[in-house]
C-alpha positions in Angstrom: 22.4 -14.0 2.9 20.7 -10.7 2.4 17.7 -9.5 4.4 14.5 -10.3 2.4 11.0 -9.3 3.3 8.8 -11.7 1.2 5.3 -10.7 0.2 2.5 -11.9 -2.2 0.1 -9.5 -4.0 -3.6 -10.1 -4.0 -5.9 -8.1 -6.3 -5.1 -5.0 -8.4 -7.4 -2.3 -7.1 -6.5 1.4 -6.6 -6.4 1.3 -2.8 -3.2 -0.2 -1.2 -3.3 -2.3 2.0 -0.2 -3.8 3.7 -1.0 -6.9 5.7 1.0 -8.7 8.4 0.0 -12.1 9.8 0.3 -13.5 13.3 2.7 -15.9 15.0 3.0 -19.3 13.3 1.2 -18.2 10.1 2.3 -16.9 6.7 1.1 -14.5 4.1 -1.3 -17.1 2.7 -3.5 -16.6 5.7 -4.7 -13.3 4.1 -5.9 -15.0 0.9 -9.5 -15.2 2.1 -9.5 -11.7 3.5 -8.2 -10.3 0.1 -11.3 -11.7 -1.6 -13.5 -10.1 1.0 -11.9 -6.7 0.6 -13.0 -6.7 -3.0 -11.7 -5.3 -6.3 -10.9 -1.8 -5.1 -8.0 -3.1 -3.0 -4.5 -4.3 -3.8 -3.3 -6.3 -0.8 0.4 -6.9 -0.2 0.6 -9.7 2.3 4.0 -10.1 4.0 5.7 -13.0 5.7 7.0 -12.0 9.1 10.7 -12.8 9.7 11.2 -16.4 11.0 8.0 -17.3 9.1 7.4 -18.2 5.4 10.0 -17.0 3.0 11.2 -13.8 4.7 14.9 -13.9 5.8 17.1 -11.8 8.1 20.7 -11.5 7.1 21.6 -12.3 10.8 18.8 -14.6 12.0 19.8 -14.4 15.7 20.2 -10.6 15.8 17.1 -8.7 17.1 15.2 -6.6 14.6 15.0 -2.9 15.4 12.3 -0.5 14.3 14.7 1.7 12.4 15.8 -1.3 10.2 12.2 -2.5 9.7 11.2 1.1 8.7 14.0 1.2 6.1 12.8 -2.1 4.6 9.2 -0.9 4.5 10.3 2.4 3.0 12.3 0.6 0.3 9.2 -1.5 -0.5 7.0 1.6 -0.8 9.5 3.4 -3.0 10.0 0.4 -5.3 6.2 0.0 -5.8 5.5 3.7 -6.1 3.1 3.7 -3.1 2.2 7.0 -1.6 -0.6 6.3 0.9 -1.8 2.9 2.2 -3.9 1.1 4.8 -2.6 -1.4 7.3 -4.1 -4.8 8.3 -2.5 -6.9 11.1 -3.2 -9.8 13.3 -1.6 -10.5 16.7 2.3 -10.4 16.4 1.9 -8.8 13.0 0.7 -5.6 14.7 4.3 -4.9 15.7 5.1 -4.5 12.0 2.0 -2.4 11.3 2.6 -0.1 14.3 6.2 0.4 13.2 4.8 1.5 9.9 2.5 4.0 11.8 5.5 5.4 13.6 7.7 5.6 10.5 5.1 6.9 8.0 2.2 8.4 10.1 1.1 10.9 7.4 0.9 8.1 4.8 -1.4 5.7 6.7 -5.0 6.0 5.5 -6.6 3.4 7.7 -5.7 0.8 10.3 -7.4 -2.6 11.0 -5.9 -4.4 14.1 -7.1 -7.9 14.9 -6.1 -8.8 18.5 -3.0 -6.7 18.2 0.2 -7.6 20.0 2.6 -4.7 20.9 0.2 -2.3 22.5 0.3 -3.8 26.0 3.3 -5.9 26.9 2.1 -9.3 28.1 3.7 -10.4 31.4 4.9 -13.8 30.2 6.4 -12.3 27.0 8.3 -9.7 29.1 9.5 -12.4 31.5 10.8 -14.6 28.7 12.6 -12.0 26.7 13.9 -9.1 28.9 15.9 -10.8 31.6 19.0 -12.2 29.8 19.0 -15.3 32.0 15.4 -16.1 30.9 16.3 -15.8 27.3 18.9 -18.5 28.0 16.2 -20.7 29.6 14.0 -20.3 26.5 17.0 -21.0 24.2 17.9 -24.2 26.0 14.2 -25.3 25.9 14.5 -25.5 22.1 16.5 -28.7 22.4 15.4 -29.8 25.9 11.8 -28.7 26.5 10.9 -31.0 29.3 11.7 -28.6 32.2 9.8 -25.7 30.5 6.8 -28.0 29.8 6.7 -29.2 33.4 6.8 -25.6 34.6 3.8 -24.7 32.4 2.0 -27.8 33.7 2.6 -26.6 37.3 1.2 -23.2 36.5 -1.9 -24.8 35.1 -2.3 -27.1 38.1 -2.0 -24.2 40.5 -4.4 -22.2 38.4 -1.8 -19.4 38.1 -2.4 -19.1 34.4 -5.6 -19.4 32.4 -6.1 -23.0 31.1 -6.7 -21.8 27.6 -3.5 -19.9 27.5 -1.7 -23.0 28.8 -3.1 -25.1 26.0 -2.0 -22.5 23.5 1.5 -22.5 24.9 1.7 -26.3 24.9 0.6 -26.4 21.2 3.3 -23.8 20.3 6.0 -25.9 22.0 5.1 -29.4 20.8 7.9 -29.7 18.1 11.5 -28.5 17.8 10.6 -26.4 14.8 7.8 -24.6 16.7 10.1 -24.1 19.7 12.8 -22.5 17.6 10.3 -20.2 16.0 9.0 -19.2 19.4 12.5 -18.4 20.6 13.6 -16.5 17.5 10.3 -14.5 17.2 10.1 -13.6 20.9 13.8 -12.7 21.2 14.1 -11.3 17.6 11.2 -8.9 17.9 11.8 -7.8 21.5 12.8 -4.3 20.4 9.5 -3.7 18.6 7.9 -2.0 21.5 5.9 1.2 21.4 5.0 4.3 23.4 1.2 4.1 23.3 0.9 7.9 24.1 3.0 8.7 21.1 1.1 6.2 18.9 -2.2 7.8 19.9 -0.8 11.3 19.2 0.3 10.2 15.7 -3.0 8.5 14.9 -5.0 11.5 16.3 -3.3 14.1 14.2 -5.6 13.5 11.1 -7.3 11.5 12.9 -6.6 8.2 11.3 -9.5 5.7 11.4 -8.6 2.6 13.5 -10.8 -0.5 13.8 -10.1 -3.2 16.4 -11.4 -6.7 15.9 -11.1 -8.5 19.3 -12.1 -11.8 20.7 -14.3 -11.9 23.7 -12.7 -15.1 24.9 -9.1 -14.3 23.8 -6.7 -15.1 26.6 -3.6 -14.4 24.5 -4.4 -10.8 23.8 -7.2 -9.9 26.3 -9.4 -7.2 25.0 -9.6 -5.5 28.4 -5.9 -4.7 28.3 -6.4 -2.6 25.1 -9.2 -0.4 26.3 -7.0 2.4 27.6 -5.3 2.8 24.2 -8.5 2.5 22.3 -10.2 5.3 24.4 -7.2 7.5 23.8 -7.9 7.5 20.0 -10.2 10.0 18.4 -11.4 7.8 15.5 -11.5 4.3 16.8 -14.1 1.6 16.4 -14.2 -1.8 18.2 -15.8 -5.0 17.0 -16.0 -7.6 19.8 -16.5 -11.1 18.5 -17.7 -14.3 20.2 -14.2 -15.9 19.6 -10.8 -16.8 21.0 -7.4 -16.0 19.6 -6.0 -18.6 17.2 -8.6 -18.5 14.4 -9.6 -14.9 14.8 -8.7 -14.0 11.2 -11.3 -16.4 10.0 -13.9 -15.1 12.5 -13.3 -11.5 11.3 -13.7 -12.8 7.7 -17.0 -14.4 8.6 -18.1 -11.2 10.3 -17.3 -9.0 7.3 -19.2 -11.4 5.0 -22.3 -10.8 7.2 -21.6 -7.0 7.3 -20.3 -6.0 3.9 -21.1 -2.4 4.6 -18.1 -2.3 6.9 -15.7 -3.4 4.2 -14.6 0.1 3.1 -11.1 1.1 2.3 
């Protein structure tokens, strides 16, 4: 099997935007956003690996930024795309930020919705970096009871926010979901970024960056992103009365109320 980065095209405008969805989603989650962006935009919505129709030749081998950069570069060449904007939600930001590193002079604009990859979350680091914890997570795919009891204990002792616990329980309630959690967390563990270098690359032009964040988001807390945001010369933040899971739709509702901000 060959590596295949699946995408769907929405619109046919002169401005190009590459979009990357969040964990547990697919390219179809951008359909409504494509309509909001209007006729001036061609939106290429990608499936992340382990989601939708995208496939890695070696499903259990971690994806590295160099390889992802090669795949994106091949896509840009095949579609004769010179410059482009980036739109990403949650885990999809790891793909968008890789594009920033690989093609900084070609990125026109960046919209980040509750972006993962800027600040490493404690539980993600614990689950992926120590090899023995990756083994625990792998065994939990087939036998989740111990992991679920552990999460319940954290909730009872109030060591983790209850909203985050409910989110974790929902993501682990079927074997299919648990396998996707394991493959995504382990498979994307090398997509990490030096935020000082990212800020340097984005500040060279400077590239406009808009952050859409949820006030009640416990998965990607907005407070943890402030240091990076303040390091950018051309950043704008929209803080919504929202949590994490449905933030794409909250952003869509916001943009419908504020069409003046839909500019690519």
